[in-house]
ChimeraX commands (.cxc) that place a marker at each C-alpha (Angstrom):
marker #1 position 0.00,0.00,0.00 radius 0.5
marker #1 position 1.58,3.32,-1.00 radius 0.5
marker #1 position 0.78,6.83,-2.08 radius 0.5
marker #1 position 0.59,5.81,-5.73 radius 0.5
marker #1 position -2.08,3.19,-5.06 radius 0.5
marker #1 position -4.16,5.63,-3.08 radius 0.5
marker #1 position -3.96,8.41,-5.64 radius 0.5
marker #1 position -4.83,5.93,-8.42 radius 0.5
marker #1 position -7.97,4.83,-6.61 radius 0.5
marker #1 position -8.93,8.46,-6.02 radius 0.5
marker #1 position -8.79,9.13,-9.76 radius 0.5
marker #1 position -10.61,5.93,-10.65 radius 0.5
marker #1 position -13.41,6.49,-8.16 radius 0.5
marker #1 position -13.66,10.23,-8.66 radius 0.5
marker #1 position -13.74,10.84,-4.93 radius 0.5
marker #1 position -11.43,12.33,-2.31 radius 0.5
marker #1 position -12.32,10.07,0.60 radius 0.5
marker #1 position -9.00,8.22,0.31 radius 0.5
marker #1 position -6.86,11.31,0.75 radius 0.5
marker #1 position -4.59,11.04,3.75 radius 0.5
marker #1 position -5.27,13.30,6.71 radius 0.5
marker #1 position -1.51,13.66,6.94 radius 0.5
marker #1 position 1.64,12.23,5.37 radius 0.5
marker #1 position 4.68,12.84,7.54 radius 0.5
marker #1 position 8.27,11.65,7.76 radius 0.5
marker #1 position 9.29,10.56,11.27 radius 0.5
marker #1 position 12.99,10.49,12.21 radius 0.5
marker #1 position 14.55,7.59,14.09 radius 0.5
marker #1 position 13.18,7.28,17.63 radius 0.5
marker #1 position 10.16,9.56,17.23 radius 0.5
marker #1 position 6.82,8.28,18.50 radius 0.5
marker #1 position 3.97,8.17,16.00 radius 0.5
marker #1 position 1.28,7.23,18.49 radius 0.5
marker #1 position 1.54,6.56,22.22 radius 0.5
marker #1 position -0.05,3.90,24.36 radius 0.5
marker #1 position -3.35,5.28,25.69 radius 0.5
marker #1 position -3.77,7.79,22.84 radius 0.5
marker #1 position -7.04,8.11,20.90 radius 0.5
marker #1 position -5.99,9.25,17.42 radius 0.5
marker #1 position -8.94,9.75,15.04 radius 0.5
marker #1 position -7.19,7.72,12.36 radius 0.5
marker #1 position -5.23,4.63,11.43 radius 0.5
marker #1 position -1.73,4.63,9.98 radius 0.5
marker #1 position -0.03,3.13,6.92 radius 0.5
marker #1 position 3.74,2.62,6.69 radius 0.5
marker #1 position 4.62,4.00,3.26 radius 0.5
marker #1 position 8.34,3.38,3.84 radius 0.5
marker #1 position 10.56,2.63,6.82 radius 0.5
marker #1 position 10.19,0.50,9.92 radius 0.5
marker #1 position 7.94,0.95,12.95 radius 0.5
marker #1 position 8.22,-0.77,16.33 radius 0.5
marker #1 position 5.13,-1.52,18.42 radius 0.5
marker #1 position 5.71,-1.82,22.16 radius 0.5
marker #1 position 3.66,-1.96,25.35 radius 0.5
marker #1 position 4.99,-0.96,28.74 radius 0.5
marker #1 position 8.47,-1.08,27.28 radius 0.5
marker #1 position 8.06,-4.59,25.87 radius 0.5
marker #1 position 8.42,-4.96,22.10 radius 0.5
marker #1 position 5.40,-6.59,20.47 radius 0.5
marker #1 position 6.50,-6.61,16.82 radius 0.5
marker #1 position 8.08,-4.61,14.01 radius 0.5
marker #1 position 6.19,-3.33,10.98 radius 0.5
marker #1 position 7.47,-2.52,7.50 radius 0.5
marker #1 position 6.29,-1.14,4.18 radius 0.5
marker #1 position 2.55,-1.55,3.47 radius 0.5
marker #1 position 1.73,-2.46,7.09 radius 0.5
marker #1 position -1.17,-0.86,8.95 radius 0.5
marker #1 position -1.42,-0.03,12.64 radius 0.5
marker #1 position -3.93,1.53,15.08 radius 0.5
marker #1 position -6.73,0.02,12.97 radius 0.5
marker #1 position -8.01,-2.07,15.88 radius 0.5
marker #1 position -8.13,1.08,18.04 radius 0.5
marker #1 position -10.27,2.83,15.44 radius 0.5
marker #1 position -12.64,-0.10,14.93 radius 0.5
marker #1 position -13.01,-0.99,18.62 radius 0.5
marker #1 position -13.13,2.66,19.73 radius 0.5
marker #1 position -10.65,2.05,22.53 radius 0.5
marker #1 position -7.32,3.72,23.36 radius 0.5
marker #1 position -4.24,2.34,21.65 radius 0.5
marker #1 position -2.72,-0.41,23.77 radius 0.5
marker #1 position 0.77,0.08,22.31 radius 0.5
marker #1 position 3.26,2.78,21.38 radius 0.5
marker #1 position 4.43,3.01,17.76 radius 0.5
marker #1 position 7.98,4.33,17.25 radius 0.5
marker #1 position 9.96,4.92,14.05 radius 0.5
marker #1 position 13.05,2.68,14.05 radius 0.5
marker #1 position 14.52,4.30,10.95 radius 0.5
marker #1 position 13.38,7.37,9.07 radius 0.5
marker #1 position 9.82,6.41,8.18 radius 0.5
marker #1 position 7.16,7.94,5.99 radius 0.5
marker #1 position 3.73,7.43,7.55 radius 0.5
marker #1 position 0.27,8.23,6.21 radius 0.5
marker #1 position -2.71,8.80,8.50 radius 0.5
marker #1 position -6.23,8.00,7.25 radius 0.5
marker #1 position -9.60,8.67,8.84 radius 0.5
marker #1 position -12.39,6.10,9.39 radius 0.5
marker #1 position -14.19,7.20,6.24 radius 0.5
marker #1 position -11.24,5.93,4.20 radius 0.5
marker #1 position -11.63,2.42,5.63 radius 0.5
marker #1 position -15.37,2.44,4.91 radius 0.5
marker #1 position -14.70,3.64,1.37 radius 0.5
marker #1 position -12.06,0.96,0.73 radius 0.5
marker #1 position -14.27,-1.88,1.91 radius 0.5
marker #1 position -17.16,-0.69,-0.24 radius 0.5
marker #1 position -15.27,0.28,-3.39 radius 0.5
marker #1 position -11.79,-1.22,-3.57 radius 0.5
marker #1 position -11.54,-4.97,-2.97 radius 0.5
marker #1 position -7.91,-4.98,-4.14 radius 0.5
marker #1 position -6.78,-2.48,-1.54 radius 0.5
marker #1 position -8.93,-4.04,1.15 radius 0.5
marker #1 position -7.02,-7.24,0.47 radius 0.5
marker #1 position -3.81,-5.34,1.22 radius 0.5
marker #1 position -5.23,-4.18,4.54 radius 0.5
marker #1 position -6.43,-7.65,5.49 radius 0.5
marker #1 position -3.07,-9.16,4.52 radius 0.5
marker #1 position -1.32,-6.76,6.88 radius 0.5
marker #1 position -3.77,-7.49,9.68 radius 0.5
marker #1 position -3.38,-11.23,9.12 radius 0.5
marker #1 position 0.42,-10.98,9.40 radius 0.5
marker #1 position 0.09,-9.19,12.72 radius 0.5
marker #1 position -2.70,-11.13,14.45 radius 0.5
marker #1 position -0.75,-14.10,15.76 radius 0.5
marker #1 position 2.23,-12.02,16.87 radius 0.5
marker #1 position 0.06,-9.40,18.54 radius 0.5
marker #1 position -1.96,-12.02,20.37 radius 0.5
marker #1 position 1.22,-13.55,21.76 radius 0.5
marker #1 position 3.03,-10.30,22.45 radius 0.5
marker #1 position 0.31,-8.16,23.98 radius 0.5
marker #1 position 0.59,-7.82,27.75 radius 0.5
marker #1 position -2.76,-6.19,28.33 radius 0.5
marker #1 position -4.87,-7.82,31.04 radius 0.5
marker #1 position -8.37,-8.47,29.77 radius 0.5
marker #1 position -11.38,-10.46,30.85 radius 0.5
marker #1 position -11.42,-14.11,29.90 radius 0.5
marker #1 position -13.61,-15.42,27.11 radius 0.5
marker #1 position -14.49,-19.10,26.86 radius 0.5
marker #1 position -15.68,-20.69,23.65 radius 0.5
marker #1 position -17.90,-22.87,25.81 radius 0.5
marker #1 position -19.96,-19.75,26.56 radius 0.5
marker #1 position -20.78,-19.10,22.89 radius 0.5
marker #1 position -24.52,-19.18,22.25 radius 0.5
marker #1 position -25.65,-21.79,19.72 radius 0.5
marker #1 position -28.85,-21.00,17.81 radius 0.5
marker #1 position -31.04,-23.27,15.67 radius 0.5
marker #1 position -33.00,-21.99,12.68 radius 0.5
marker #1 position -35.72,-23.73,10.69 radius 0.5
marker #1 position -36.34,-23.52,6.95 radius 0.5
marker #1 position -37.16,-19.96,5.85 radius 0.5
marker #1 position -36.30,-18.41,9.22 radius 0.5
marker #1 position -34.44,-15.08,9.05 radius 0.5
marker #1 position -31.14,-14.89,10.92 radius 0.5
marker #1 position -30.22,-11.32,9.97 radius 0.5
marker #1 position -32.70,-8.75,8.66 radius 0.5
marker #1 position -31.57,-6.13,6.16 radius 0.5
marker #1 position -31.64,-2.58,7.56 radius 0.5
marker #1 position -31.42,-3.56,11.22 radius 0.5
marker #1 position -28.58,-2.55,13.52 radius 0.5
marker #1 position -26.88,-4.91,15.94 radius 0.5
marker #1 position -23.62,-5.94,17.57 radius 0.5
marker #1 position -24.06,-9.65,16.94 radius 0.5
marker #1 position -22.17,-11.65,14.36 radius 0.5
marker #1 position -22.37,-15.33,13.52 radius 0.5
marker #1 position -20.45,-18.41,12.43 radius 0.5
marker #1 position -22.06,-21.22,10.49 radius 0.5
marker #1 position -21.87,-24.60,12.23 radius 0.5
marker #1 position -24.02,-26.73,9.95 radius 0.5
marker #1 position -26.82,-26.35,7.41 radius 0.5
marker #1 position -29.01,-28.52,5.24 radius 0.5
marker #1 position -28.97,-26.35,2.11 radius 0.5
marker #1 position -27.07,-23.19,3.06 radius 0.5
marker #1 position -27.96,-19.64,4.06 radius 0.5
marker #1 position -29.50,-17.35,1.45 radius 0.5
marker #1 position -27.99,-13.85,1.14 radius 0.5
marker #1 position -30.43,-11.35,-0.39 radius 0.5
marker #1 position -30.87,-7.60,-0.77 radius 0.5
marker #1 position -34.35,-6.20,-1.37 radius 0.5
marker #1 position -35.63,-9.76,-1.91 radius 0.5
marker #1 position -33.06,-10.39,-4.66 radius 0.5
marker #1 position -30.83,-13.36,-3.94 radius 0.5
marker #1 position -27.14,-12.53,-4.35 radius 0.5
marker #1 position -25.25,-15.52,-2.96 radius 0.5
marker #1 position -25.30,-18.21,-0.32 radius 0.5
marker #1 position -23.25,-19.22,2.71 radius 0.5
marker #1 position -22.57,-22.94,2.76 radius 0.5
marker #1 position -19.16,-23.54,4.35 radius 0.5
marker #1 position -19.09,-24.50,8.04 radius 0.5
marker #1 position -16.87,-22.12,9.96 radius 0.5
marker #1 position -17.72,-19.14,7.75 radius 0.5
marker #1 position -18.49,-15.89,9.60 radius 0.5
marker #1 position -21.19,-13.44,8.60 radius 0.5
marker #1 position -22.72,-10.24,9.93 radius 0.5
marker #1 position -19.51,-8.85,11.38 radius 0.5
marker #1 position -18.71,-5.96,9.03 radius 0.5
marker #1 position -21.94,-4.01,9.65 radius 0.5
marker #1 position -21.29,-4.09,13.38 radius 0.5
marker #1 position -17.62,-3.18,13.08 radius 0.5
marker #1 position -18.44,-0.22,10.83 radius 0.5
marker #1 position -21.52,0.69,12.89 radius 0.5
marker #1 position -23.76,0.50,9.83 radius 0.5
marker #1 position -27.21,-1.02,9.24 radius 0.5
marker #1 position -27.22,-4.61,8.00 radius 0.5
marker #1 position -26.71,-4.58,4.24 radius 0.5
marker #1 position -28.40,-7.91,3.49 radius 0.5
marker #1 position -30.92,-10.42,4.77 radius 0.5
marker #1 position -29.61,-13.87,5.74 radius 0.5
marker #1 position -32.20,-16.67,5.63 radius 0.5
marker #1 position -31.84,-20.34,6.52 radius 0.5
marker #1 position -32.54,-22.83,3.72 radius 0.5
marker #1 position -33.56,-25.96,5.53 radius 0.5
marker #1 position -32.44,-26.35,9.14 radius 0.5
marker #1 position -29.26,-24.55,10.16 radius 0.5
marker #1 position -27.12,-24.24,13.26 radius 0.5
marker #1 position -25.02,-21.13,13.94 radius 0.5
marker #1 position -22.87,-19.75,16.73 radius 0.5
marker #1 position -23.71,-16.25,17.93 radius 0.5
marker #1 position -20.97,-13.83,19.03 radius 0.5
marker #1 position -21.01,-10.24,20.27 radius 0.5
marker #1 position -18.70,-7.55,18.92 radius 0.5
marker #1 position -18.20,-6.31,22.48 radius 0.5
marker #1 position -16.08,-9.44,22.96 radius 0.5
marker #1 position -14.16,-9.17,19.68 radius 0.5
marker #1 position -10.97,-7.83,21.25 radius 0.5
marker #1 position -10.89,-10.65,23.79 radius 0.5
marker #1 position -11.71,-13.23,21.12 radius 0.5
marker #1 position -8.85,-12.06,18.89 radius 0.5
marker #1 position -6.32,-12.03,21.72 radius 0.5
marker #1 position -7.29,-15.31,23.36 radius 0.5
marker #1 position -8.38,-17.25,20.27 radius 0.5
marker #1 position -6.30,-16.11,17.26 radius 0.5
marker #1 position -7.52,-19.13,15.29 radius 0.5
marker #1 position -10.99,-17.51,15.20 radius 0.5
marker #1 position -9.47,-14.25,14.02 radius 0.5
marker #1 position -7.72,-16.12,11.20 radius 0.5
marker #1 position -11.03,-17.74,10.20 radius 0.5
marker #1 position -12.62,-14.28,10.06 radius 0.5
marker #1 position -9.77,-13.07,7.84 radius 0.5
marker #1 position -10.23,-16.07,5.54 radius 0.5
marker #1 position -13.96,-15.35,5.31 radius 0.5
marker #1 position -13.31,-11.72,4.38 radius 0.5
marker #1 position -10.68,-12.70,1.82 radius 0.5
marker #1 position -13.10,-15.18,0.21 radius 0.5
marker #1 position -15.71,-12.46,-0.10 radius 0.5
marker #1 position -13.18,-10.08,-1.65 radius 0.5
marker #1 position -12.12,-12.68,-4.20 radius 0.5
marker #1 position -15.78,-13.27,-5.07 radius 0.5
marker #1 position -16.34,-9.53,-5.55 radius 0.5
marker #1 position -13.23,-9.30,-7.73 radius 0.5
marker #1 position -14.51,-12.14,-9.92 radius 0.5
marker #1 position -17.89,-10.46,-10.30 radius 0.5
marker #1 position -16.30,-7.19,-11.26 radius 0.5
marker #1 position -14.09,-8.96,-13.77 radius 0.5
marker #1 position -17.06,-10.75,-15.31 radius 0.5
marker #1 position -18.89,-7.42,-15.72 radius 0.5
marker #1 position -15.90,-5.97,-17.60 radius 0.5
marker #1 position -15.81,-8.87,-20.05 radius 0.5
marker link #1:1,2 radius 0.2
marker link #1:2,3 radius 0.2
marker link #1:3,4 radius 0.2
marker link #1:4,5 radius 0.2
marker link #1:5,6 radius 0.2
marker link #1:6,7 radius 0.2
marker link #1:7,8 radius 0.2
marker link #1:8,9 radius 0.2
marker link #1:9,10 radius 0.2
marker link #1:10,11 radius 0.2
marker link #1:11,12 radius 0.2
marker link #1:12,13 radius 0.2
marker link #1:13,14 radius 0.2
marker link #1:14,15 radius 0.2
marker link #1:15,16 radius 0.2
marker link #1:16,17 radius 0.2
marker link #1:17,18 radius 0.2
marker link #1:18,19 radius 0.2
marker link #1:19,20 radius 0.2
marker link #1:20,21 radius 0.2
marker link #1:21,22 radius 0.2
marker link #1:22,23 radius 0.2
marker link #1:23,24 radius 0.2
marker link #1:24,25 radius 0.2
marker link #1:25,26 radius 0.2
marker link #1:26,27 radius 0.2
marker link #1:27,28 radius 0.2
marker link #1:28,29 radius 0.2
marker link #1:29,30 radius 0.2
marker link #1:30,31 radius 0.2
marker link #1:31,32 radius 0.2
marker link #1:32,33 radius 0.2
marker link #1:33,34 radius 0.2
marker link #1:34,35 radius 0.2
marker link #1:35,36 radius 0.2
marker link #1:36,37 radius 0.2
marker link #1:37,38 radius 0.2
marker link #1:38,39 radius 0.2
marker link #1:39,40 radius 0.2
marker link #1:40,41 radius 0.2
marker link #1:41,42 radius 0.2
marker link #1:42,43 radius 0.2
marker link #1:43,44 radius 0.2
marker link #1:44,45 radius 0.2
marker link #1:45,46 radius 0.2
marker link #1:46,47 radius 0.2
marker link #1:47,48 radius 0.2
marker link #1:48,49 radius 0.2
marker link #1:49,50 radius 0.2
marker link #1:50,51 radius 0.2
marker link #1:51,52 radius 0.2
marker link #1:52,53 radius 0.2
marker link #1:53,54 radius 0.2
marker link #1:54,55 radius 0.2
marker link #1:55,56 radius 0.2
marker link #1:56,57 radius 0.2
marker link #1:57,58 radius 0.2
marker link #1:58,59 radius 0.2
marker link #1:59,60 radius 0.2
marker link #1:60,61 radius 0.2
marker link #1:61,62 radius 0.2
marker link #1:62,63 radius 0.2
marker link #1:63,64 radius 0.2
marker link #1:64,65 radius 0.2
marker link #1:65,66 radius 0.2
marker link #1:66,67 radius 0.2
marker link #1:67,68 radius 0.2
marker link #1:68,69 radius 0.2
marker link #1:69,70 radius 0.2
marker link #1:70,71 radius 0.2
marker link #1:71,72 radius 0.2
marker link #1:72,73 radius 0.2
marker link #1:73,74 radius 0.2
marker link #1:74,75 radius 0.2
marker link #1:75,76 radius 0.2
marker link #1:76,77 radius 0.2
marker link #1:77,78 radius 0.2
marker link #1:78,79 radius 0.2
marker link #1:79,80 radius 0.2
marker link #1:80,81 radius 0.2
marker link #1:81,82 radius 0.2
marker link #1:82,83 radius 0.2
marker link #1:83,84 radius 0.2
marker link #1:84,85 radius 0.2
marker link #1:85,86 radius 0.2
marker link #1:86,87 radius 0.2
marker link #1:87,88 radius 0.2
marker link #1:88,89 radius 0.2
marker link #1:89,90 radius 0.2
marker link #1:90,91 radius 0.2
marker link #1:91,92 radius 0.2
marker link #1:92,93 radius 0.2
marker link #1:93,94 radius 0.2
marker link #1:94,95 radius 0.2
marker link #1:95,96 radius 0.2
marker link #1:96,97 radius 0.2
marker link #1:97,98 radius 0.2
marker link #1:98,99 radius 0.2
marker link #1:99,100 radius 0.2
marker link #1:100,101 radius 0.2
marker link #1:101,102 radius 0.2
marker link #1:102,103 radius 0.2
marker link #1:103,104 radius 0.2
marker link #1:104,105 radius 0.2
marker link #1:105,106 radius 0.2
marker link #1:106,107 radius 0.2
marker link #1:107,108 radius 0.2
marker link #1:108,109 radius 0.2
marker link #1:109,110 radius 0.2
marker link #1:110,111 radius 0.2
marker link #1:111,112 radius 0.2
marker link #1:112,113 radius 0.2
marker link #1:113,114 radius 0.2
marker link #1:114,115 radius 0.2
marker link #1:115,116 radius 0.2
marker link #1:116,117 radius 0.2
marker link #1:117,118 radius 0.2
marker link #1:118,119 radius 0.2
marker link #1:119,120 radius 0.2
marker link #1:120,121 radius 0.2
marker link #1:121,122 radius 0.2
marker link #1:122,123 radius 0.2
marker link #1:123,124 radius 0.2
marker link #1:124,125 radius 0.2
marker link #1:125,126 radius 0.2
marker link #1:126,127 radius 0.2
marker link #1:127,128 radius 0.2
marker link #1:128,129 radius 0.2
marker link #1:129,130 radius 0.2
marker link #1:130,131 radius 0.2
marker link #1:131,132 radius 0.2
marker link #1:132,133 radius 0.2
marker link #1:133,134 radius 0.2
marker link #1:134,135 radius 0.2
marker link #1:135,136 radius 0.2
marker link #1:136,137 radius 0.2
marker link #1:137,138 radius 0.2
marker link #1:138,139 radius 0.2
marker link #1:139,140 radius 0.2
marker link #1:140,141 radius 0.2
marker link #1:141,142 radius 0.2
marker link #1:142,143 radius 0.2
marker link #1:143,144 radius 0.2
marker link #1:144,145 radius 0.2
marker link #1:145,146 radius 0.2
marker link #1:146,147 radius 0.2
marker link #1:147,148 radius 0.2
marker link #1:148,149 radius 0.2
marker link #1:149,150 radius 0.2
marker link #1:150,151 radius 0.2
marker link #1:151,152 radius 0.2
marker link #1:152,153 radius 0.2
marker link #1:153,154 radius 0.2
marker link #1:154,155 radius 0.2
marker link #1:155,156 radius 0.2
marker link #1:156,157 radius 0.2
marker link #1:157,158 radius 0.2
marker link #1:158,159 radius 0.2
marker link #1:159,160 radius 0.2
marker link #1:160,161 radius 0.2
marker link #1:161,162 radius 0.2
marker link #1:162,163 radius 0.2
marker link #1:163,164 radius 0.2
marker link #1:164,165 radius 0.2
marker link #1:165,166 radius 0.2
marker link #1:166,167 radius 0.2
marker link #1:167,168 radius 0.2
marker link #1:168,169 radius 0.2
marker link #1:169,170 radius 0.2
marker link #1:170,171 radius 0.2
marker link #1:171,172 radius 0.2
marker link #1:172,173 radius 0.2
marker link #1:173,174 radius 0.2
marker link #1:174,175 radius 0.2
marker link #1:175,176 radius 0.2
marker link #1:176,177 radius 0.2
marker link #1:177,178 radius 0.2
marker link #1:178,179 radius 0.2
marker link #1:179,180 radius 0.2
marker link #1:180,181 radius 0.2
marker link #1:181,182 radius 0.2
marker link #1:182,183 radius 0.2
marker link #1:183,184 radius 0.2
marker link #1:184,185 radius 0.2
marker link #1:185,186 radius 0.2
marker link #1:186,187 radius 0.2
marker link #1:187,188 radius 0.2
marker link #1:188,189 radius 0.2
marker link #1:189,190 radius 0.2
marker link #1:190,191 radius 0.2
marker link #1:191,192 radius 0.2
marker link #1:192,193 radius 0.2
marker link #1:193,194 radius 0.2
marker link #1:194,195 radius 0.2
marker link #1:195,196 radius 0.2
marker link #1:196,197 radius 0.2
marker link #1:197,198 radius 0.2
marker link #1:198,199 radius 0.2
marker link #1:199,200 radius 0.2
marker link #1:200,201 radius 0.2
marker link #1:201,202 radius 0.2
marker link #1:202,203 radius 0.2
marker link #1:203,204 radius 0.2
marker link #1:204,205 radius 0.2
marker link #1:205,206 radius 0.2
marker link #1:206,207 radius 0.2
marker link #1:207,208 radius 0.2
marker link #1:208,209 radius 0.2
marker link #1:209,210 radius 0.2
marker link #1:210,211 radius 0.2
marker link #1:211,212 radius 0.2
marker link #1:212,213 radius 0.2
marker link #1:213,214 radius 0.2
marker link #1:214,215 radius 0.2
marker link #1:215,216 radius 0.2
marker link #1:216,217 radius 0.2
marker link #1:217,218 radius 0.2
marker link #1:218,219 radius 0.2
marker link #1:219,220 radius 0.2
marker link #1:220,221 radius 0.2
marker link #1:221,222 radius 0.2
marker link #1:222,223 radius 0.2
marker link #1:223,224 radius 0.2
marker link #1:224,225 radius 0.2
marker link #1:225,226 radius 0.2
marker link #1:226,227 radius 0.2
marker link #1:227,228 radius 0.2
marker link #1:228,229 radius 0.2
marker link #1:229,230 radius 0.2
marker link #1:230,231 radius 0.2
marker link #1:231,232 radius 0.2
marker link #1:232,233 radius 0.2
marker link #1:233,234 radius 0.2
marker link #1:234,235 radius 0.2
marker link #1:235,236 radius 0.2
marker link #1:236,237 radius 0.2
marker link #1:237,238 radius 0.2
marker link #1:238,239 radius 0.2
marker link #1:239,240 radius 0.2
marker link #1:240,241 radius 0.2
marker link #1:241,242 radius 0.2
marker link #1:242,243 radius 0.2
marker link #1:243,244 radius 0.2
marker link #1:244,245 radius 0.2
marker link #1:245,246 radius 0.2
marker link #1:246,247 radius 0.2
marker link #1:247,248 radius 0.2
marker link #1:248,249 radius 0.2
marker link #1:249,250 radius 0.2
marker link #1:250,251 radius 0.2
marker link #1:251,252 radius 0.2
marker link #1:252,253 radius 0.2
marker link #1:253,254 radius 0.2
marker link #1:254,255 radius 0.2
view
């Protein structure tokens, strides 16, 4: 992810929502964001190297195309680490509207963001020293749906998201009564992006035949990611699959 990619998307989309709030060069040793800060943005390493640390303990090092402070922005909680430039580093700061715009309009660049997040998840979960409440997978609520029963209703707002356990014929995904796709793979997550972005549900999810799903709450997402990184990786895989599907659809339209 670099300045060229962002400016290209701005021209292609005819919008300015991807413009950086700030692009700044940080000298060696300068802090970009401090533990406990609440910056109204997330950061992209355009060039250089950034160290993330908590209470003096190094969590990991980031390089070109890596993103940080994204979890702070999405969870609306103070940063739990300090980011410091380890060499002269060029850093871009982007507001929350840029993330929303990318997810809606640029699958390719969203893939770059998710790739960076995926690289960091396991290391962050092992390196973070923050004390948080425990979350047990045994406490996850399991819900059963009959044929034709709605799991998620388009236009509603909620903090719940789900993972498919089993289904007879899949889950129908529709918008304004028009079927778009289906969810058939056990382990696939759905309903999480609307909650993360604090937006109304974009689609209706309906059970085809009998289905079993696990119900999670976004209030627990930070704990889930830290204590159960395998779930976070499954969420990343789900998002990547959706992005690939969108890319294929866009390609087919251009043919």
